[in-house]
BAFI-3210 file (N, C-alpha, C; in Angstrom, 3 decimals, decimal comma, padded with zeros to 6 digits):
// residues 339
n [1|2|3|4|5|6|7|8|9|10|11|12|13|14|15|16|17|18|19|20|21|22|23|24|25|26|27|28|29|30|31|32|33|34|35|36|37|38|39|40|41|42|43|44|45|46|47|48|49|50|51|52|53|54|55|56|57|58|59|60|61|62|63|64|65|66|67|68|69|70|71|72|73|74|75|76|77|78|79|80|81|82|83|84|85|86|87|88|89|90|91|92|93|94|95|96|97|98|99|100|101|102|103|104|105|106|107|108|109|110|111|112|113|114|115|116|117|118|119|120|121|122|123|124|125|126|127|128|129|130|131|132|133|134|135|136|137|138|139|140|141|142|143|144|145|146|147|148|149|150|151|152|153|154|155|156|157|158|159|160|161|162|163|164|165|166|167|168|169|170|171|172|173|174|175|176|177|178|179|180|181|182|183|184|185|186|187|188|189|190|191|192|193|194|195|196|197|198|199|200|201|202|203|204|205|206|207|208|209|210|211|212|213|214|215|216|217|218|219|220|221|222|223|224|225|226|227|228|229|230|231|232|233|234|235|236|237|238|239|240|241|242|243|244|245|246|247|248|249|250|251|252|253|254|255|256|257|258|259|260|261|262|263|264|265|266|267|268|269|270|271|272|273|274|275|276|277|278|279|280|281|282|283|284|285|286|287|288|289|290|291|292|293|294|295|296|297|298|299|300|301|302|303|304|305|306|307|308|309|310|311|312|313|314|315|316|317|318|319|320|321|322|323|324|325|326|327|328|329|330|331|332|333|334|335|336|337|338|339]
n.u [098,825|100,493|102,450|103,540|104,719|106,623|108,234|109,255|110,676|112,593|113,985|115,075|116,729|118,511|119,579|121,510|120,477|118,246|116,211|113,041|110,842|107,606|105,479|102,978|099,418|097,496|097,889|098,524|099,682|101,181|101,738|104,334|106,160|105,616|107,298|107,605|107,756|107,698|109,027|109,212|108,753|110,969|109,739|109,938|112,493|113,248|113,565|112,464|114,465|117,518|118,145|120,281|122,613|123,311|124,413|124,769|126,094|126,561|126,600|125,415|123,733|121,486|120,320|120,962|121,347|123,471|123,696|123,863|122,858|121,369|119,783|118,844|118,831|120,914|123,227|125,025|125,547|126,091|126,135|127,186|124,924|123,052|120,443|117,902|116,555|113,926|113,367|110,856|109,253|106,238|104,725|102,121|100,602|099,965|102,545|104,069|106,598|108,090|109,153|109,977|110,309|112,020|111,357|113,407|116,649|119,627|123,061|125,853|128,819|131,094|130,067|129,378|131,906|133,111|131,554|132,028|134,609|134,523|132,503|132,468|132,906|132,614|131,226|130,101|129,937|128,515|128,967|130,808|131,315|133,729|133,897|135,367|135,152|136,974|139,165|140,791|138,819|137,095|136,000|134,765|134,434|133,577|134,698|134,502|136,558|138,987|138,271|137,440|135,861|137,241|138,357|138,227|139,158|138,568|140,044|140,129|141,152|139,775|136,945|136,310|134,472|134,628|137,298|138,993|141,401|140,824|141,964|142,616|140,604|141,945|143,557|142,766|145,183|146,230|144,024|142,853|142,509|143,036|140,510|137,012|136,571|134,978|132,650|133,664|133,858|134,145|134,984|133,720|135,803|137,710|139,709|139,655|139,025|136,451|135,458|134,119|134,900|135,517|137,754|138,490|137,716|135,829|133,698|131,861|133,102|133,441|135,960|138,668|140,910|143,478|143,740|145,702|145,448|147,404|148,647|148,468|145,550|145,532|148,210|148,215|146,482|147,653|150,157|152,397|152,027|149,661|148,039|145,351|142,342|139,965|136,695|135,559|133,284|131,350|131,281|129,739|128,435|127,836|127,478|128,512|127,954|128,403|128,992|128,181|128,965|127,781|128,467|128,164|126,868|126,633|125,479|124,531|124,370|123,329|123,276|123,158|122,410|119,151|117,747|115,183|115,037|116,898|119,080|119,299|118,904|121,092|122,222|124,857|126,312|128,829|130,823|132,860|135,197|134,614|132,578|129,146|127,263|125,706|122,354|119,302|117,163|114,531|111,139|109,602|111,168|112,830|112,420|111,264|112,701|115,593|117,263|119,351|122,547|122,418|122,155|122,492|120,935|120,308|117,742|118,018|116,516|115,071|115,071|115,090|115,796|116,795|116,822|118,099|117,762|118,147|116,003|114,747|112,112|108,778|106,849|107,956|109,181|110,553|113,235|115,901|114,894|115,087|114,470|113,064|113,087|111,980|114,026|114,251|112,904|113,662|116,206|118,237|119,642|118,552|119,920|122,128|123,116|124,022|126,179]
n.v [074,435|076,662|075,715|073,708|075,200|076,586|074,465|073,499|075,756|075,992|073,649|074,111|076,284|075,387|072,906|072,201|071,181|069,738|066,904|066,655|064,953|063,825|062,370|062,658|062,412|064,414|067,047|069,822|070,209|071,658|070,300|070,319|069,169|065,959|062,942|060,010|056,747|057,621|060,122|063,402|066,795|069,261|071,868|074,139|075,128|075,046|076,734|078,524|078,018|076,129|073,898|071,965|069,165|068,520|068,576|067,352|068,972|068,335|065,393|064,198|066,010|067,003|069,523|071,483|072,139|072,103|073,279|073,624|076,420|078,322|080,503|083,902|085,435|084,502|084,841|085,371|083,013|079,466|079,046|077,953|077,423|077,690|076,179|075,772|072,883|071,447|068,529|066,409|063,921|062,068|059,885|059,437|060,517|058,931|057,914|059,886|061,412|064,482|067,367|070,654|074,220|076,509|079,938|081,529|081,612|081,753|081,900|080,599|082,030|080,742|079,648|081,973|083,098|081,013|080,682|083,103|082,951|080,673|080,860|082,180|084,077|082,041|078,704|076,821|073,569|070,572|070,280|068,908|067,827|067,106|066,529|066,581|066,353|068,674|068,549|068,561|070,133|069,763|071,230|070,373|070,955|071,571|073,549|075,447|077,096|076,695|075,960|073,361|071,009|071,069|069,607|071,188|072,526|073,703|074,149|073,932|074,178|072,873|074,220|076,861|079,146|081,864|082,715|080,795|080,093|079,932|077,850|078,092|078,667|075,559|073,569|070,174|068,623|066,041|064,658|065,915|066,245|066,798|066,685|066,593|066,590|065,717|065,795|064,583|062,079|060,438|057,360|055,454|054,928|056,701|055,862|055,799|057,786|058,637|059,663|061,222|061,169|062,155|061,325|059,215|058,281|060,269|059,722|059,554|057,982|056,182|056,731|055,942|056,670|055,735|056,624|057,814|057,542|058,424|060,594|064,035|065,126|067,253|067,244|064,857|065,402|067,449|066,848|064,385|061,101|059,278|056,071|056,026|054,481|052,998|052,266|049,418|047,810|049,666|051,299|051,562|050,968|053,458|056,844|057,349|058,975|061,403|060,075|059,147|058,434|056,854|055,508|052,101|052,327|053,291|055,708|056,764|058,448|057,462|057,000|054,554|051,603|050,068|051,592|053,960|056,147|059,017|060,156|057,801|056,752|054,795|052,183|050,787|048,331|048,053|045,390|042,871|043,956|044,955|046,590|045,990|044,740|047,327|048,480|049,415|051,970|051,821|052,296|053,799|055,882|056,662|058,201|059,065|061,276|063,180|062,009|062,966|063,462|062,039|061,873|060,199|059,695|059,189|059,244|060,479|059,410|057,329|054,280|055,117|055,418|057,867|059,643|062,326|063,979|065,367|066,433|066,970|066,579|067,287|068,100|069,780|072,940|074,250|073,900|072,004|070,433|069,859|066,789|064,552|061,237|058,226|055,517|053,158|050,646|049,854|048,964|046,145|045,091|045,951|046,777|048,262|050,649|050,003|048,408]
n.w [128,667|128,782|130,569|128,997|126,931|128,394|129,257|126,829|125,964|127,999|127,594|125,065|125,595|127,528|126,837|124,251|121,079|121,908|122,042|122,340|124,505|125,087|127,314|128,338|128,717|128,357|126,596|124,439|121,119|118,340|115,350|112,911|110,747|110,183|110,666|108,851|107,256|104,703|102,573|103,937|103,271|104,336|104,856|106,348|106,194|103,557|100,368|097,381|095,659|095,098|097,651|099,243|099,817|102,624|106,123|109,441|111,978|114,675|115,881|118,088|119,081|117,375|116,444|114,686|111,260|108,490|105,149|101,508|099,599|096,970|097,226|096,776|099,132|100,628|099,137|096,016|094,760|095,297|098,686|101,958|104,504|107,611|109,565|112,102|113,606|115,437|117,018|118,077|120,086|120,460|122,227|123,197|121,293|119,017|118,651|117,359|115,479|115,173|113,361|113,992|113,421|114,942|115,765|116,666|115,423|115,163|114,242|116,127|117,661|116,635|114,221|112,800|112,408|111,006|108,586|107,437|106,428|104,882|102,860|099,602|096,526|094,827|094,309|097,043|098,335|099,849|102,896|105,664|108,928|111,348|114,589|117,783|121,220|123,121|121,420|118,194|115,701|112,658|109,623|106,633|103,103|099,636|096,901|093,782|093,017|091,712|089,167|088,932|091,192|094,382|097,426|100,527|103,780|107,140|110,313|113,916|117,362|120,325|122,231|122,537|121,308|121,008|120,927|119,756|117,301|113,839|111,362|107,996|104,986|103,799|101,315|100,755|099,960|099,313|098,494|096,325|092,762|089,219|088,404|089,449|092,921|095,860|098,688|101,243|103,831|106,990|108,544|111,406|113,288|112,578|110,786|108,092|105,258|103,084|099,794|096,801|093,303|089,903|088,556|086,953|083,743|083,535|085,197|088,186|091,026|094,144|096,453|098,728|101,463|103,690|107,184|109,939|113,369|115,017|113,947|113,213|111,636|109,817|108,908|107,503|105,426|104,013|102,957|101,486|099,919|099,938|099,518|097,411|097,053|094,889|095,883|095,095|095,502|096,127|093,944|090,885|087,569|086,666|087,737|091,057|093,982|096,664|099,274|102,654|105,916|108,834|111,732|111,165|108,795|105,448|103,236|099,963|096,734|093,465|089,907|088,740|086,756|086,976|088,755|089,796|088,246|087,252|089,859|092,470|095,912|097,894|100,175|102,219|104,344|106,847|107,664|109,101|108,039|105,491|102,960|102,310|099,471|097,682|098,415|097,004|098,235|097,513|096,192|097,956|098,799|096,634|093,396|090,049|089,662|090,778|093,616|096,215|097,881|100,647|104,256|107,390|110,606|114,132|116,522|119,887|121,978|121,004|119,081|116,401|113,074|110,984|107,836|106,023|102,980|099,654|096,977|093,662|093,067|091,879|093,801|095,645|097,035|095,115|092,791|094,221|097,200|100,762|102,441|104,913|106,266|107,858|108,137|109,460|109,204|106,730|106,379|106,109|108,275|111,226|113,466|112,973|114,016|116,512|116,264]
ca.u [099,513|101,577|103,518|104,195|105,576|107,757|109,093|109,966|111,625|113,704|114,739|115,830|117,735|119,489|120,172|121,684|120,069|117,318|115,177|112,069|110,024|106,442|104,753|101,729|098,200|096,694|098,633|098,298|100,917|100,953|102,737|104,783|106,525|105,550|108,243|107,181|108,624|107,610|109,744|108,475|109,454|111,324|109,330|110,265|113,823|113,440|113,196|112,062|115,686|118,116|118,609|120,710|123,964|123,260|125,225|124,411|127,431|126,689|125,920|124,678|122,798|121,243|119,323|121,445|121,654|124,184|123,437|124,172|121,681|121,634|118,743|119,463|118,970|122,171|124,341|124,819|125,880|125,853|126,843|126,802|124,118|122,590|119,102|117,641|115,459|113,541|112,780|110,119|108,565|104,974|104,204|100,683|099,975|100,211|103,985|104,420|107,896|107,794|110,203|109,493|111,290|111,912|111,476|114,793|117,507|120,819|124,309|126,711|130,011|131,925|129,464|129,521|133,310|133,385|130,930|132,625|135,802|134,244|131,699|133,194|132,185|132,485|130,186|130,503|129,039|128,803|129,657|130,960|131,977|134,322|134,083|135,703|135,172|138,290|140,149|140,726|137,531|137,288|134,852|135,119|133,501|134,223|134,271|134,974|137,424|140,051|137,733|136,760|135,601|138,334|138,012|138,928|138,758|138,957|140,109|140,458|141,360|139,011|135,548|136,108|134,031|134,924|138,708|139,759|141,840|140,393|143,007|142,069|140,442|143,126|143,290|143,089|146,064|146,429|142,785|142,411|143,107|142,666|139,083|136,169|136,713|134,015|131,862|134,419|133,211|135,128|134,329|133,470|137,028|138,587|140,848|139,526|138,236|135,875|134,993|133,821|135,702|135,374|139,119|138,632|136,708|134,811|132,583|132,061|133,208|133,739|137,345|139,003|142,319|143,685|144,143|146,392|145,017|148,563|149,196|147,507|144,832|146,003|149,461|147,913|145,761|148,395|151,403|152,556|151,438|148,964|147,350|143,924|141,769|138,561|135,882|134,959|131,946|130,436|131,332|129,087|128,666|127,517|128,002|128,246|128,358|127,907|128,978|128,071|129,084|127,357|128,774|128,387|125,985|127,019|124,429|125,080|123,497|123,858|122,378|123,465|121,296|118,258|117,090|113,833|115,163|117,812|119,870|118,597|119,663|121,487|122,961|125,750|126,673|130,213|130,955|134,007|136,238|134,271|131,237|128,253|126,739|124,721|120,938|118,463|116,171|113,208|110,259|109,064|112,063|113,316|111,403|111,790|113,534|116,880|117,447|120,754|123,264|121,758|122,877|121,666|121,030|119,472|117,249|118,714|115,663|114,411|115,857|114,530|116,869|116,275|117,708|117,794|118,327|117,570|115,378|114,103|110,773|107,968|105,978|108,698|108,968|111,263|114,598|116,118|114,425|115,511|113,419|113,451|112,319|112,364|114,532|114,512|112,371|114,089|117,555|118,196|120,121|118,026|120,751|123,389|123,626|124,581|127,312]
ca.v [074,858|077,551|074,885|073,020|076,152|076,861|073,281|073,474|076,852|075,650|072,596|074,712|077,192|074,756|071,721|072,348|070,001|068,944|066,088|066,721|063,746|064,086|061,135|063,001|062,150|065,602|068,239|070,278|070,418|071,965|069,588|070,970|068,160|064,635|062,056|058,618|056,047|058,296|061,390|064,612|068,005|070,143|073,119|075,278|075,656|075,068|077,934|078,236|077,736|074,837|073,703|070,561|068,866|068,879|067,907|067,618|069,161|067,820|064,120|063,767|067,084|067,321|070,546|072,398|071,523|072,911|072,848|074,597|077,038|079,432|081,509|085,237|085,998|084,051|085,299|085,342|081,677|078,485|079,238|077,041|078,132|076,837|076,367|075,023|071,923|070,937|067,202|066,003|062,616|062,117|058,519|059,425|061,085|057,958|057,754|060,827|062,072|065,753|068,378|072,029|075,205|077,604|081,292|081,943|080,807|082,558|081,134|080,943|082,792|079,899|079,549|083,261|083,225|079,968|080,950|084,306|082,610|079,561|081,280|083,075|084,383|080,788|077,829|075,923|072,421|069,363|070,411|067,731|068,235|066,106|067,218|065,769|067,203|069,044|068,072|069,275|070,084|070,009|071,527|070,098|071,355|071,650|074,667|075,386|078,244|076,321|075,513|072,099|070,898|070,632|069,473|072,116|072,364|074,645|073,428|074,677|073,321|073,201|074,576|078,266|079,705|083,289|083,040|079,773|080,461|079,081|077,703|077,780|077,362|074,898|072,505|068,795|068,418|064,639|064,110|066,606|065,913|067,761|066,477|066,994|065,813|066,332|065,015|063,716|061,536|059,646|056,241|055,591|054,926|057,686|055,220|055,874|058,881|058,341|060,808|060,839|061,871|061,683|061,319|058,135|058,164|061,309|059,095|059,631|056,763|056,413|056,409|056,053|056,756|055,390|057,671|057,361|058,264|058,932|061,729|065,127|064,988|068,294|066,791|063,788|065,945|068,501|066,400|062,943|060,428|058,088|055,250|056,298|053,273|053,006|051,284|048,728|047,321|050,806|052,006|050,746|051,217|054,853|057,778|057,093|060,251|061,873|059,097|059,656|057,316|057,017|054,205|051,052|052,560|054,259|056,030|057,547|058,643|056,842|056,853|053,244|050,867|049,377|052,514|054,425|057,320|060,012|059,628|057,128|056,599|053,423|052,039|049,644|048,103|047,640|044,236|041,992|044,640|045,329|047,107|045,046|045,154|048,394|048,167|050,566|052,214|051,450|053,316|054,698|057,034|057,073|058,577|059,232|062,474|062,976|062,009|063,376|063,762|061,592|061,716|059,440|060,075|058,416|060,034|060,151|058,713|056,215|053,589|055,527|055,761|058,851|060,071|063,585|064,004|066,410|065,939|067,974|066,126|068,493|068,543|070,635|074,384|074,748|073,402|070,910|070,635|068,876|065,896|063,642|059,999|057,178|054,383|052,051|049,372|049,598|048,432|044,708|044,883|047,106|047,101|048,782|051,738|049,490|047,540]
ca.w [127,456|129,188|131,119|127,887|126,236|129,265|129,226|125,554|125,954|128,888|126,918|123,974|126,106|128,405|126,253|122,817|120,340|122,713|121,408|123,418|124,631|125,931|127,587|128,996|127,948|128,107|126,215|123,077|120,374|116,930|114,564|111,679|109,752|110,795|109,997|108,710|106,309|103,410|102,703|104,283|102,902|105,443|104,227|107,189|105,870|102,117|099,629|096,009|094,897|095,430|099,024|099,267|100,307|104,039|107,130|110,831|112,547|116,033|115,688|119,267|119,392|115,977|116,228|113,659|109,983|107,503|103,782|100,464|098,996|096,062|097,364|096,781|100,472|101,196|098,321|094,566|094,264|096,357|099,945|103,027|105,487|108,703|110,092|113,330|113,612|116,753|116,827|119,275|119,993|121,197|122,287|123,448|120,096|117,943|118,465|116,303|115,467|114,526|113,227|113,975|112,994|115,906|115,231|116,923|114,554|114,946|114,356|117,252|117,286|115,766|112,897|112,114|111,975|110,022|107,293|106,881|105,664|103,970|101,720|098,715|095,291|094,091|094,848|098,123|098,388|100,598|104,179|106,532|110,169|112,240|115,865|118,952|122,402|123,630|120,468|116,936|115,011|111,221|108,774|105,243|102,051|098,328|096,065|092,399|092,779|090,787|087,879|089,214|092,626|095,243|098,834|101,401|105,172|108,177|111,579|115,130|118,531|121,515|122,134|122,857|120,045|120,939|120,723|119,034|115,964|112,745|110,359|106,691|104,344|103,276|100,348|101,111|098,811|098,948|097,955|095,130|091,471|088,185|088,162|090,580|094,152|096,771|099,644|102,151|105,026|107,717|109,202|112,845|114,095|111,929|110,143|106,642|104,698|101,782|099,035|095,430|092,305|088,517|088,029|085,982|082,676|083,728|085,914|089,625|091,819|095,556|096,761|100,145|101,824|105,090|108,110|111,141|114,556|115,719|113,213|113,062|110,370|108,899|108,295|106,552|104,276|103,329|102,340|101,356|098,750|100,425|098,524|097,263|096,446|094,510|096,589|093,956|095,849|096,169|092,674|089,870|086,144|086,367|088,737|092,471|094,561|097,959|100,370|104,023|106,847|110,221|112,323|110,171|107,652|104,429|102,274|098,860|095,580|092,255|088,753|088,158|086,155|087,888|089,667|089,476|087,408|087,800|090,971|093,551|097,146|098,217|101,426|102,375|105,745|107,038|108,564|108,826|107,295|104,121|102,705|101,637|098,170|097,899|098,291|096,690|099,277|097,031|095,638|098,976|098,906|095,320|092,420|088,694|089,686|091,444|095,067|096,245|099,118|101,879|105,516|108,330|112,012|115,041|117,634|121,131|122,929|120,324|118,073|115,122|112,164|110,050|106,764|105,366|101,636|098,807|095,755|092,810|092,721|091,635|094,891|096,553|096,960|093,950|092,733|095,178|098,567|101,754|102,922|105,995|106,238|108,798|107,349|110,374|108,732|105,355|106,381|106,361|109,645|111,964|114,618|112,465|114,849|117,755|115,961]
c.u [100,697|102,747|104,281|105,163|106,810|108,746|109,905|111,033|112,831|114,607|115,635|116,960|118,854|120,206|120,307|121,278|119,085|116,321|114,096|111,092|108,851|105,627|103,455|100,546|097,534|097,589|098,314|099,637|100,576|102,075|103,072|105,065|106,583|106,398|107,726|108,169|108,397|108,268|108,819|109,333|109,723|111,025|109,619|111,631|114,077|112,980|112,742|113,268|116,217|118,634|118,999|122,105|124,109|124,249|124,674|125,711|127,641|125,915|125,149|123,697|122,370|120,182|119,705|121,765|122,372|123,792|123,825|122,876|122,123|120,515|119,384|119,633|120,278|123,372|124,028|125,127|125,531|126,752|126,369|126,114|123,704|121,171|118,938|116,429|115,183|112,791|112,136|109,385|107,369|104,338|102,702|099,899|100,330|101,690|104,525|105,804|107,755|109,038|109,537|110,650|111,189|112,071|112,869|115,712|118,758|122,072|125,087|127,969|130,904|131,365|129,572|130,938|133,632|132,829|131,500|133,844|135,568|133,526|132,414|132,307|132,069|131,404|130,774|129,463|129,462|129,524|129,727|131,789|132,488|134,674|134,402|135,820|136,600|139,408|140,043|139,370|137,735|135,961|135,316|134,040|134,258|133,787|134,967|135,868|138,499|139,567|137,096|136,539|136,827|137,851|138,883|138,450|139,245|139,055|140,463|140,622|140,500|137,601|135,280|135,773|134,408|136,352|139,497|140,140|141,331|141,489|142,365|141,320|141,747|142,714|143,650|143,934|146,136|145,181|142,443|143,208|142,768|141,204|138,291|136,357|135,851|133,442|132,700|133,563|134,199|134,419|134,386|134,737|138,105|139,849|140,778|138,608|137,749|135,436|134,652|134,602|135,397|136,723|139,367|137,456|135,557|133,544|132,864|132,062|133,532|135,143|137,559|140,509|142,442|144,153|144,821|145,941|146,190|149,184|148,117|146,857|145,277|147,277|149,211|147,230|146,599|149,654|151,462|151,877|150,742|148,295|145,861|143,306|140,323|137,835|135,039|133,555|130,930|130,336|130,802|129,414|128,303|128,107|127,556|128,832|127,876|127,898|128,876|128,025|128,576|127,457|128,974|127,545|126,573|125,848|125,049|124,059|124,148|122,814|122,658|122,202|120,455|117,554|115,724|113,835|116,044|118,729|118,946|119,508|119,867|122,139|123,820|126,127|128,097|130,276|132,135|135,006|135,903|132,839|130,415|127,816|125,644|123,295|120,177|117,405|114,740|112,324|109,579|109,874|112,460|112,171|112,033|112,675|114,831|116,728|118,953|121,226|122,501|122,702|121,948|121,914|120,112|119,019|117,902|117,848|114,906|115,421|115,212|115,663|116,302|117,306|117,192|118,483|117,690|117,031|114,768|112,739|109,805|107,100|106,693|108,405|109,662|112,711|114,752|115,614|115,022|114,301|113,969|112,533|112,860|112,767|114,724|114,052|112,843|115,459|117,526|118,660|119,661|118,887|122,079|123,971|124,331|125,855|128,615]
c.v [075,756|076,749|074,169|073,959|076,461|075,703|073,241|074,558|076,549|074,606|073,189|075,580|076,474|073,582|071,897|071,059|069,156|068,198|065,906|065,560|064,073|062,815|061,405|062,693|063,442|066,807|068,574|070,512|070,654|071,342|070,365|069,941|066,804|063,659|060,623|057,913|056,513|059,671|062,566|065,821|068,866|071,582|074,343|075,866|075,724|076,390|077,531|078,054|076,369|074,843|072,238|070,407|069,167|068,092|068,272|067,749|068,567|066,501|063,634|064,846|067,689|068,394|071,500|071,620|072,543|072,395|073,953|075,126|078,159|080,470|082,897|085,851|085,585|084,584|085,147|083,983|080,677|078,798|078,190|077,847|077,162|077,206|075,487|074,123|071,508|069,633|066,761|064,696|062,609|060,713|058,448|060,119|060,216|057,808|058,675|061,433|063,324|066,632|069,740|072,964|076,430|078,967|081,856|081,038|081,602|081,702|081,534|081,643|082,012|079,843|080,857|083,444|082,233|080,329|082,192|083,978|081,473|080,031|082,374|083,454|083,169|079,943|076,906|074,817|071,437|069,531|069,083|068,153|067,030|066,819|066,218|066,700|067,405|068,541|068,930|069,058|070,501|070,298|071,375|070,628|071,278|072,936|074,607|076,565|077,938|075,845|074,149|072,039|070,364|070,586|070,419|071,912|073,544|073,844|074,367|073,688|073,809|073,664|076,035|079,010|081,178|083,548|082,005|080,260|079,446|079,054|077,320|078,953|076,861|073,825|071,152|068,223|066,965|064,019|064,682|066,207|067,016|067,622|066,956|066,037|066,480|065,304|064,056|063,265|060,583|058,571|056,374|055,628|055,840|057,057|055,296|057,029|058,473|059,637|060,334|061,717|061,304|061,663|060,203|058,142|059,157|060,753|059,159|058,242|057,153|055,888|056,519|056,116|056,460|056,579|057,047|058,189|058,868|060,152|062,782|065,037|066,037|067,860|065,709|064,307|066,877|068,028|064,880|062,401|059,151|057,328|055,574|055,158|053,497|051,918|050,546|048,217|048,451|051,525|051,106|051,175|052,633|055,737|057,401|058,247|060,387|060,801|059,789|058,472|057,732|055,658|053,168|051,218|053,616|054,455|056,898|057,634|058,045|056,846|055,550|052,591|050,191|050,274|052,941|055,668|058,368|059,388|059,012|057,066|055,123|053,399|050,788|049,551|047,580|046,516|043,392|042,646|045,023|045,841|046,073|045,596|046,203|047,944|049,455|050,735|051,968|052,630|054,185|055,992|057,559|057,324|058,633|060,473|062,164|063,016|062,107|063,593|063,355|061,643|060,990|059,930|059,186|059,312|059,569|059,364|057,550|055,479|053,849|056,019|056,655|059,146|061,396|063,571|065,147|065,797|067,100|067,505|067,308|068,943|069,437|072,109|075,016|074,311|072,155|071,334|069,560|068,106|065,057|062,429|059,044|055,941|053,133|050,694|049,009|048,951|046,980|044,361|046,067|047,530|047,700|049,869|051,224|048,675|048,305]
c.w [127,801|129,754|130,019|127,173|127,065|129,237|127,947|125,516|126,821|128,249|125,851|124,482|126,841|127,776|124,748|122,110|121,084|121,840|122,462|123,337|125,554|126,075|128,348|128,092|127,479|127,833|124,764|122,398|118,919|116,107|113,294|110,587|110,434|109,975|110,021|107,773|104,869|103,550|102,975|103,961|104,146|105,012|105,075|106,920|104,366|101,508|098,226|095,085|095,308|096,864|099,161|099,862|101,791|104,896|108,501|111,604|113,918|116,103|116,908|119,735|118,058|115,770|115,108|112,399|109,113|106,119|102,809|099,879|098,065|096,111|097,475|098,171|101,139|100,429|096,847|093,956|095,358|097,553|100,943|104,123|106,591|109,091|111,321|113,151|115,050|116,542|118,131|119,022|120,931|121,243|122,516|122,330|118,897|117,618|117,362|116,527|114,611|114,449|113,128|113,675|113,904|115,235|115,497|116,110|114,212|115,095|115,600|116,741|116,341|114,350|112,125|111,582|110,861|108,648|106,629|106,035|104,676|102,706|100,924|097,534|094,385|094,761|095,904|098,292|099,483|101,909|104,924|107,731|110,933|113,534|116,951|120,144|122,893|122,719|119,224|116,282|113,561|110,545|107,328|104,308|100,729|097,658|094,711|092,044|091,742|089,435|087,943|090,724|093,362|096,679|099,650|102,829|106,010|109,468|112,720|116,276|119,686|121,211|122,499|121,570|119,894|120,484|119,934|117,644|114,954|111,693|109,030|106,086|103,707|102,290|100,948|099,971|098,371|098,328|096,589|093,888|090,485|087,793|089,372|091,745|095,221|097,742|100,495|103,334|105,678|108,527|110,722|113,682|113,510|111,355|108,625|106,260|103,320|101,109|097,629|094,467|090,930|087,817|087,018|085,019|082,840|084,379|087,401|090,246|093,254|095,853|098,274|100,326|103,311|105,905|109,322|112,322|115,324|115,076|113,036|111,685|109,360|108,183|107,258|105,289|103,433|102,623|102,304|100,118|099,201|099,284|098,549|096,458|096,046|095,285|095,557|094,260|095,779|094,832|091,560|088,463|085,723|087,468|090,147|093,262|096,016|099,046|101,719|104,968|108,219|110,875|111,216|108,920|106,728|103,491|101,188|097,734|094,337|091,145|088,004|087,609|087,243|088,872|089,159|088,588|088,050|088,837|092,012|094,775|097,460|099,595|101,378|103,843|105,840|108,062|108,121|107,883|105,875|104,037|101,954|100,287|098,382|097,616|098,006|097,777|098,803|096,683|096,688|099,052|097,531|094,346|091,034|088,593|090,439|092,960|095,302|097,677|100,384|103,076|106,488|109,743|112,828|116,182|118,927|122,105|122,306|119,463|116,713|114,234|111,073|108,971|106,214|104,005|100,865|097,530|094,992|092,330|092,711|092,796|095,902|096,350|095,772|093,960|093,583|096,546|099,473|102,276|104,072|105,964|107,298|108,007|108,206|109,879|107,334|105,271|106,812|107,763|110,490|113,134|114,193|113,353|116,094|117,519|115,924]
res [x|x|x|x|x|x|x|x|x|x|x|x|x|x|x|x|x|x|x|x|x|x|x|x|x|x|x|x|x|x|x|x|x|x|x|x|x|x|x|x|x|x|x|x|x|x|x|x|x|x|x|x|x|x|x|x|x|x|x|x|x|x|x|x|x|x|x|x|x|x|x|x|x|x|x|x|x|x|x|x|x|x|x|x|x|x|x|x|x|x|x|x|x|x|x|x|x|x|x|x|x|x|x|x|x|x|x|x|x|x|x|x|x|x|x|x|x|x|x|x|x|x|x|x|x|x|x|x|x|x|x|x|x|x|x|x|x|x|x|x|x|x|x|x|x|x|x|x|x|x|x|x|x|x|x|x|x|x|x|x|x|x|x|x|x|x|x|x|x|x|x|x|x|x|x|x|x|x|x|x|x|x|x|x|x|x|x|x|x|x|x|x|x|x|x|x|x|x|x|x|x|x|x|x|x|x|x|x|x|x|x|x|x|x|x|x|x|x|x|x|x|x|x|x|x|x|x|x|x|x|x|x|x|x|x|x|x|x|x|x|x|x|x|x|x|x|x|x|x|x|x|x|x|x|x|x|x|x|x|x|x|x|x|x|x|x|x|x|x|x|x|x|x|x|x|x|x|x|x|x|x|x|x|x|x|x|x|x|x|x|x|x|x|x|x|x|x|x|x|x|x|x|x|x|x|x|x|x|x|x|x|x|x|x|x|x|x|x|x|x|x|x|x|x|x|x|x|x|x|x|x|x|x|x|x|x|x|x|x]
***
């Protein structure tokens, strides 16, 4: 047992975002949140208030999760906060995938500086991070300082968390309207940014705008008049919100007709230059209550496709809670991550 604890500690200290894998027969392990194809409450980070709108800032080292919370310990309104998740796989323990919540949980220098300028006396929602090693890094979010939701961002260059200058928060001028604009996400080759807005008929739809890899993203967001297109395949007869892209998979929330009640979660696959018709994740995930702001991820040592989302279903700790579920067997094309 002592060796196991030492191994885990070394993994956590030396490898940021370590997904620990144990293939031994004889070891003890205390499971916290076991992940299956039914949603599991991430009760180690949820509170009795609203905890939702999450993002995984490091897509290849997913030990840190950002999300919005209105718990009084964070502030007087919705602020963006961070927590640590430790994901471990145990093939000799019935192939169990487990999420634990380390007692140590402190933000790094970059996060402390970032949240200090992002969080205000207004509400901050829907974080999204675009990070490239040794390149410009972006942190997107939306707040209601102007009376409606506007997309904003902070950016910096490089990976020196101690000294890198943080620029912002800045308005994503070309995306924002006089209505609500929120939940930006960028596709795998950074050629298109998607977001949701209720700029037409007071109904949320999913929109997109083209991006150029040859032009600084800040310049594209701050000036010009790019063509913003409604994604007609993804936008239905009701509200379609919170798009999130991971490689060829897009997940989002919608209260369109034919669901199970409130907002349901849907997915669409990108192939041959277009998004497929959205598919409801079904009753294993969706309920008569609201399921909201999904994000997808893949473990580094398995072909396990996971999704984290928020829901106000009554079995939670209160308000909206964050949940995690294995969606690998629910997607029609199980190889979407490899395409």
